[in-house]
N, C-alpha and C positions, 0 to 999 in steps of 0.2 A: 534079898535085903530090903528091909522096910525103909520107905522114903522118909527123909528128914523133913519133908513138906507135906502139908495136908491141904486139900481142896475143899471149899465149901461155898454155898450160895451166900452172897452178901445180904445181910438183913438191913432193914431200915435203921436199926440201932447202930450199924457199923459204917454208915455212909460218912459221917464226920471223921471217923478214924481212918478212912481210906484217902482223905483229902491230901495229906502230905505226899503220898505216892503219886496221885494225880498231878499235883503241883510240880513235881519233878519233870513230868512229860509235857504239861500244858501250863507253862509259867504264867500266862496271861489270863488263865481261867480263875475267876474269883471263887471263894468258898461257897457263896450263895448260889452262883450258877451251877457249880458242881452238885450241890445238894438238890437243887431243883431237877437237874438232869437225872441224877441217880435215883431219886424218889420215883420218877416216871418209869425207870427201868425196873426197879424192885417191885413197884405196885402195878406194873403194866397189865397183868392179866385181868384186873378188875376194870381197867379203862379202855382196853381195845381187844380185838379178837385174837391177836397173836400173843404167844407167851414170850415174856421178856425177863431179863434178870442180869445179875452181875455175878461172875464166878471169880473168887479170890483164891490165891495160893499164899499160905502163911507157913512160917517155920514153927517148930515145936513150942516156942515161947509166945506164939500168937502175933508175931510181927508180919505184916503183909509184905510180900516180895513181888507180887504181880496180880494183875486182874484183867478181865475182858468183859465186855457186855455181850449179850446174846439175844437173838430173836428167833423164834421158831414160827415159820409161816408155811401155809399150803401154797406151793408154787405150781402153777399149771403146766410148766415145762419140765420140772424135775421131780415133782411130788413134794413131800414134806422136806423142807430145808431148814437147817440150823445155820444161821449166819453169826459169826463171832467177830466183833469189831472192838475198836478202842483198846487195843492191847497196850498195857503198861507193865514193864518188868524192871525191877531194880537190878542194877549191875548187869546190863545186857552185853557189856564189853566181852565178857567171857562166855556169853550165851547162857551157860550155867544150867543148873537143874530147874530153877523156877519156870523157865520158858518151856522146857520139855514137859514138865508137870502140867502146865496149862494146855499144851497140845493134847496130852493124854486125857485131860478133863473134857476138852471139847469133843473128842471122839467118844468118850463114855456118855456124855450128855446127849450126843446125836443118836447113839445106839439106844439109850434109855428112852428117848422120845420117839423112837421108831422113825428116824429121819432117813430119807433116801440119799441125802447129800449133806456134807458138812463143808461150809465155806469159811475160810479164815481171811480176814482183811488185815494184812500186816503193814505197819507203817513203812513207807519207802525208805526212811532213814536207816532202817535196819538191814535193808538189802542193797542199797545203792552205795557206791557207784558200780560195783561189780557183782551182780547177782549170781554169776557162775561160781564165784569163790566165797560168797557170803556164808558164814557159819549158820545163820538163821535159815537160809534157803536149804542148805545141806541137811539140817535137822528136820525141816518140813518134808523134804524128799524122802529121807530115811523113814519117816512116819507114814509114807504113802501118799502124801499130798503132791499135786502137780499144779503148776501155774495155769489157770484157765483164762484169766483176763487181767487187765490192769484197770484200776479205778482212778480216774482223774478228778481233781477238785480245784475249784477256783475260790480263793478267799480274797477279801478286800485287803488292799495293801496296808501293812501294819497290824493286821489282825492275825496273831499267831495261834489262835485257838481254832480247833476243828469244829467245835460245837456251834451251831447257829443259835445265838441267844434269843432271837425272836421266837423260835419255835418252842423255847422253854417257858415262855411267859403265859 
């Protein structure tokens, strides 16, 4: 059965179009800060040695239902690694097909880039409070992923965005 969703690399022209999706997950992030961050991701290969980008999943009508950012780096401990972060998926309540399509896209991207490891950084709000019964964790386990580590973050009180605006300027 052909998927009702398609995956593609977000282009610089699509950055503004992705903002409503980002705003749903990061309400405090301004359009300007998103644009600055996304431009660095999409144009990353020219600015730094690692390959970066944004993968989006959209329906047949072209509406974005999810995305993640990625970085491909040479890691001395694991070899070439693909790290996928900043997952945003519309309608995660039912987990649904968009998230599964993004997982498949990450695996395909890792294979295509000859990566030795694919790392997915999933927002804790999708897995807490009960990671054992989380449909997101179950979907990841079924796709062959296992929890290797936990990533902790400290943000200033009242700052509900994950992105550090100082690094974007």
